[in-house]
C-alpha positions, -999 to +999 in steps of 0.1 A: -163+055+024-137+083+022-105+075+004-084+078+036-106+051+052-105+030+020-067+031+021-066+020+057-090-009+050-069-018+019-038-018+041-054-041+066-066-065+039-033-066+020-013-069+052-034-099+063-031-115+029+006-111+030+010-124+065-014-153+064-017-161+027-054-163+029-080-163+001-086-128-012-124-128-012-126-143+022-102-117+036-121-088+020-154-101+034-140-105+069-124-071+070-154-052+057-177-065+084-208-061+062-199-025+053-208-012+019-183-022-007-163+007-020-150+010-056-118+028-045-110+001-019-117-027-045-094-009-070-066-006-045-068-042-032-074-059-065-049-037-083-021-044-058-028-081-059-028-081-097+003-059-102+022-071-072+053-084-090+057-052-110+051-031-079+076-051-059+102-048-087+096-010-088+101-007-051+132-029-051+148-008-077+145+023-054+158+008-022+193+018-010+211-005+015+179-026+018+167-057+001+130-059-006+127-092+013+141-076+045+115-048+046+091-050+075+056-060+065+040-027+074+064-007+052+061-032+024+023-031+024+022+007+026+047+010-003+028-014-024-005+006-020+012+039-027+032+026-056+000+012-072-017+046-067+013+065-082+016+043-112-020+034-120-045+060-106-042+092-125-068+114-107-048+114-074-019+139-071+014+123-063+018+143-031-016+131-018-007+095-024+027+100-006+011+119+023-015+092+028+012+065+027+033+084+053+003+087+076-004+049+073+032+041+080+032+063+111+000+048+123+010+011+119+048+012+118+075+026+141+089+061+145+111+058+114+085+042+091+070+075+078+104+089+068+115+057+052+082+054+031+085+091+021+121+086+009+113+055-012+082+070-027+100+103-035+124+082-056+096+063-073+079+095-086+112+109-100+111+104-137 
């Protein structure tokens, strides 16, 4: 599985977990449809679940005129995945993580989602 595809599957799994509060293992099994398990996909999903509180705090600190709880679920899920990548996966350049997140936001969100995600993530990578 290519990393782009793994990110999309991770988005679907994490979005479903967030919306329906289902069991992690069951949701992963349902979404993969007997496909081969992918290490990168597992890293993203399990990492975001494990680090969720710290990730959410990091995102919240970078929001202007928004509260984290008011964020639409699509943007929230995309930001969680990208923030995890930026903070915990060293072999992916920041611009790749951001570009992939923007593409996911455009695919699943509305016309403003990509710009919003790009803006927040640009603030997260600033040291």
